[in-house]
LUMMIPA-412628 format. One record per residue (C-alpha): residue in three letters; x, y, z. Coordinates in pm, whole numbers, padded with zeros to 5 digits, always signed. Each point is the difference from the previous one (the first is absolute). Example, Ala and Ser with C-alpha at 12.3 -4.5 7.8 and 13.67 -1.06 7.14 Angstrom:
<recs>
ala+01230-00450+00780 ser+00137+00344-00066 
</recs>
This chain:
<recs>
met+04305-11968+09278 asp-00227+00077+00294 ile-00340-00134-00107 leu-00351+00023+00150 glu-00243-00277-00101 val-00369+00041+00096 leu-00285-00256-00032 glu-00365-00001+00109 pro-00142-00355-00066 ser+00283-00172+00191 gly-00066-00347-00138 gly-00086-00196-00313 gly+00198+00054-00319 ser+00086+00362+00074 gly+00129-00108+00340 arg+00214-00272-00160 his+00142+00259-00243 phe+00067+00246+00282 val+00191-00251+00215 asp+00203-00129-00296 leu+00084+00351-00118 cys+00099+00128+00345 gly+00217-00306+00055 gly+00158+00029-00344 leu+00076+00370+00044 lys+00164-00068+00335 ala+00206-00282-00155 his+00128+00254-00255 gly+00129+00217+00284 his-00276+00262+00015 arg-00154+00135+00322 val-00372-00085+00001 thr-00273+00140+00225 ala-00330-00186-00038 val-00343+00137+00093 tyr-00301-00232+00002 ser-00360+00023+00119 pro-00095-00236+00285 val-00372+00034-00086 arg-00004-00279-00261 ala+00341-00148+00077 glu+00041-00377-00022 glu+00196-00158+00284 arg+00239-00174-00237 phe+00070+00326-00187 val+00093+00181+00323 arg+00217-00291+00113 glu+00190-00016-00330 leu+00043+00379-00018 met+00138+00017+00355 ala+00239-00288-00075 leu+00173+00209-00270 asp+00163+00217+00269 leu-00046+00320-00201 ala+00116+00341+00119 lys-00348+00058+00142 val-00350-00151-00030 ile-00291+00229+00091 ala-00366-00098+00046 leu-00216+00291-00115 pro-00379-00049-00027 met-00143+00053-00350 leu-00350-00094-00111 arg-00082-00148-00339 ala-00312+00213-00053 val+00023+00373-00061 gly-00112+00193+00308 pro+00076+00271+00256 gly+00260-00219+00167 asp+00224+00043-00303 phe+00105+00346+00117 ala+00133-00141+00328 ser+00186-00272-00192 trp+00147+00259-00236 arg+00120+00215+00292 ala+00152-00301+00174 leu+00177-00108-00320 ser+00127+00355-00059 arg+00143-00007+00352 val+00178-00329-00076 ile+00148+00150-00317 arg+00115+00307+00194 glu+00136-00175+00309 glu+00143-00322-00145 gly+00147+00153-00315 pro+00146+00149-00200 phe-00084-00265-00259 asp+00132-00033-00354 ile-00311-00187-00122 ile-00357-00026+00130 his-00192-00296-00146 gly-00373-00051+00065 his-00170-00334-00068 ser-00377-00040-00062 ser-00245+00281-00066 lys-00032+00133+00357 ala+00369+00000+00089 gly+00074+00124-00351 ala-00226+00301+00048 leu+00120+00080+00353 thr+00367-00010-00101 arg-00053+00218-00309 ile-00235+00276+00122 arg+00225+00292+00096 leu+00045+00371-00043 pro+00158+00119-00327 gly+00373+00057-00008 thr+00319-00198+00036 his-00043-00357+00109 val+00137-00347+00045 pro-00090-00215-00303 arg-00332-00180+00051 ile-00048-00348-00147 tyr-00338-00173-00013 thr-00086-00367-00057 pro-00381-00044-00021 his-00008-00383+00017 ala-00314+00027-00221 phe-00166+00337-00050 arg-00340+00020+00165 thr-00140+00084-00344 met+00102-00344-00128 asp-00290-00151+00199 pro-00276-00081-00253 ser-00262+00016+00277 leu+00082+00364+00080 ser-00288+00235-00077 ser+00030+00258-00277 lys+00003+00275+00263 gly+00272-00177+00197 arg+00201-00054-00318 leu-00025+00370-00078 val+00101+00111+00350 phe+00283-00248+00058 gly+00123+00044-00358 ala+00016+00377+00042 ile+00192-00032+00327 glu+00250-00250-00144 gly+00046+00213-00312 leu+00054+00320+00200 leu+00246-00155+00245 gly+00181-00187-00277 leu+00035+00308-00217 phe+00100+00262+00257 phe+00118-00168+00321 thr+00190-00313-00105 asp+00352-00045-00129 arg-00056-00360-00111 val-00294-00241+00001 ile+00115-00363+00004 cys-00244-00235-00176 val+00037-00371+00062 ser-00148-00124-00331 lys-00049+00124-00355 asn-00373-00001+00064 glu+00041+00240+00294 tyr+00243+00216-00203 asp-00254+00040-00279 his-00270+00080+00255 ala+00220+00275+00148 leu+00037+00156-00344 gly-00378-00003-00030 leu-00024+00196+00327 gly+00208+00279-00154 ile+00328-00082+00173 pro+00277+00075-00253 ala+00229-00278-00119 ser+00299+00206+00118 ser-00120-00054+00359 leu-00064-00373-00036 ala+00226-00299+00056 leu-00075-00370-00045 val+00146-00230+00267 val-00160-00345+00016 asn-00021-00156+00347 gly+00242-00277+00086 val-00004-00287+00248 gly+00256-00186+00204 ala+00056-00374+00023 ile-00323-00201+00028 pro-00005-00264+00279 ala+00001-00361-00118 gly+00042-00354+00129 arg-00281-00002+00260 arg-00303-00083-00216 gly-00127-00285+00216 glu+00062+00187+00324 val-00182+00314-00117 arg-00291-00206-00132 ser-00028-00176+00333 gln+00013+00334+00181 cys-00291+00125-00213 gly-00199-00322+00035 leu+00035-00099-00366 pro+00035-00361-00122 glu+00335-00081-00159 asp-00165-00131-00317 ala-00251+00287-00045 leu-00008+00232-00300 val+00037+00337+00174 phe-00114+00326-00156 gly+00150+00288+00197 phe-00098+00362+00058 ile+00230+00243+00182 gly-00103+00358+00070 arg-00220+00235+00197 leu-00360-00113+00034 ser-00120+00329-00146 pro-00212+00120-00295 gln+00312+00075-00204 lys+00113-00365+00013 ala-00355-00133-00067 pro+00042-00331+00192 glu-00375-00065-00030 arg+00057-00070-00370 leu+00229-00289+00089 ile-00236-00146+00258 glu-00284-00003-00256 ala+00220-00167-00262 phe+00145-00256+00241 ala-00348-00095+00122 ala-00089-00077-00364 ile+00299-00228-00067 ala+00003-00163+00345 arg-00300-00213-00086 asp+00192-00181-00276 met+00349+00015+00159 pro-00019-00162+00345 gly+00380+00012+00032 ala+00020+00379-00045 arg+00056+00241+00288 leu+00007+00379+00026 leu+00254+00172+00226 met-00059+00371+00063 ile+00275+00190+00183 gly-00097+00345+00121 ser-00231+00209+00215 gly-00211+00309-00051 glu-00341+00159+00011 leu-00163-00271-00215 glu+00107-00293+00216 ala-00328-00048+00189 asp-00203+00022-00321 leu+00230-00245-00177 arg-00032-00253+00279 arg-00379+00027-00027 arg+00022-00060-00376 ile+00219-00305+00055 glu-00248-00146+00250 ala-00298+00075-00225 ala+00172-00169-00297 gly+00058-00317+00204 ile+00377+00003-00053 ala+00121+00081+00351 asp+00182-00335+00017 arg+00183+00080-00325 val+00114+00359+00069 val+00263+00125+00244 val+00009+00372+00087 glu+00319+00084+00190 ser+00192+00319+00080 gly+00278-00121+00227 val+00230-00147-00266 pro+00219+00223-00223 gly-00120-00003-00361 ala+00344-00073-00144 glu+00033-00300+00232 val-00338-00136-00108 leu+00085+00002-00372 gln+00182-00333+00031 ala-00326-00165+00113 ile-00201+00131-00298 asp-00045-00164-00341 val-00171+00291-00179 leu+00007+00364+00111 val-00321+00193-00074 met-00036+00378+00014 thr-00341+00151-00062 ser+00083+00370+00049 arg-00209+00281-00143 tyr+00310+00218-00036 glu+00373-00013+00071 ala+00312+00194-00083 met+00257-00279+00037 ser-00101-00256+00259 tyr+00266-00158+00218 val-00207-00317+00014 met+00023-00028-00379 leu+00377+00050+00016 glu+00047-00249+00282 gly-00217-00255-00178 ala+00206+00046-00316 ala+00327-00023+00195 ala-00127-00319+00163 gly-00065-00151-00345 leu-00372-00050+00056 pro-00260-00012-00277 met-00240+00290+00058 ile-00352+00114-00083 leu-00011+00382+00000 thr-00259+00258-00089 asp+00103+00240-00274 val+00128+00284+00220 gly+00317+00207+00038 gly+00314-00212+00018 thr-00155-00319-00136 ala+00183+00037-00331 asn+00331+00034+00188 val-00022-00352+00144 leu-00242-00207-00208 asp-00032-00106-00362 his-00343-00145-00057 asp+00000-00378-00037 val+00379-00008+00043 asn+00060+00032+00375 gly-00361+00058+00101 leu-00336+00137-00109 val-00133+00356-00019 val-00371+00047+00065 pro-00215+00311-00057 asn-00025+00247+00287 ser-00369-00066+00056 asp-00243-00117+00267 asp-00127-00258-00251 ser+00137-00321+00151 ala-00020-00211-00318 pro+00351+00080-00138 leu+00160-00059+00341 ile-00187-00329+00040 ala+00119-00106-00345 ala+00362+00090+00082 met-00003-00186+00331 thr-00162-00301-00167 lys+00272+00002-00266 leu+00272-00004+00264 cys-00161-00293+00177 asp+00144-00202-00288 ala+00339-00134+00116 ala+00165+00010-00345 thr-00103+00361-00062 arg+00114+00101+00345 ala+00338-00171-00047 arg+00055+00176-00334 leu-00068+00344+00148 ala+00205-00078+00311 asp+00304-00096-00210 ala-00016+00333-00184 ala-00051+00187+00329 arg+00309-00158+00156 ala+00207+00079-00309 arg-00056+00375+00045 ser+00000+00016+00381 gly+00335+00183+00029 arg-00110+00327-00161 tyr-00141+00189+00296 gly+00281+00090+00245 val-00016+00279+00259 his+00352+00135-00062 ala-00089+00155-00336 met-00295+00180+00163 val+00223+00160+00265 asp+00269+00099-00253 gln-00254+00155-00235 thr-00166+00191+00285 leu+00339+00142+00098 asp+00046+00113-00361 val-00331+00189+00025 tyr+00118+00168+00322 arg+00326+00107-00164 gln-00183+00139-00303 ala-00231+00200+00227 leu+00296+00139+00194 ala+00182+00090-00320 gly-00304+00182-00137 arg-00119+00180+00311 his-00016+00374+00031 gly+00090+00160+00331 val+00120-00156+00324 arg-00134-00203+00287 asp-00295+00111+00211 
</recs>
């Protein structure tokens, strides 16, 4: 097949998915053209995407927020489809790229696939007006302009049904991860300035409201007083970074917390004892999957995808999705106990082989084939 893959965020979990999928499709013998937005692109994402040696990689500016610039992006993307095609499949990732790839004039068309990587309406902090507007847009595009919507967790699938997208248009393909680096625990700890004998709680993700890293800083500040050997390692960058650094200084824990963005998250997992995710919403987080594949005990908020990787008090702890820090403090305190941590870590390692990337690529190809088999008309 000749496939066009389009992504706006160009980093984070959706970027990891995009690179893995493009590479997997190429490995299966398909011709892949990748379009990404340089506006929010992470350097590592661009480097890894370029290294795949795809048929073509195109940088096309797209903005996250809805605005007048979207028309220019839509025209530029339409030109790519016209000049670089014909394509057998057009697959948009994230809400902006998903909308730009699907908005078209009625008539015959190339099958359009959409992977939201968490619908905007899954954000509990979204206003009722925003929920109404974004929900209506997703429902309209999903019902009339999309051949298949790929959801990455059962939670996201159920949410799509609630938006009015019919089950006949939905597919469930859980994200998958490759091999997790190992064997360099001491070296990575040294690189991050962490003592070899420290108990390290780790956070990996964008420093953004969705990931709620301020929840973790508040909880760690509470346990740090009684656990002098504990450290917090936060891997990521984003719009909250300056505020988080101020919170760390104000809490008097600057000597106990490392905030770093230059080390790949998957590489850092081997230096962590407990992975903590405090997200307000997720579809199916790659960090969760990588933590599970690394065999780490985890503390996760009760969001989309958590049930796919964690059984409470078996391989980790689930805490309520709330700004009340008490449950998170209690969970972190519980995992300060070496025996409890060892029990959960043993269970985590026993199930670490369940989350491979190959199944994700194969199942996505099945969705493409189903869309091609069910299409009406011919290529644009």
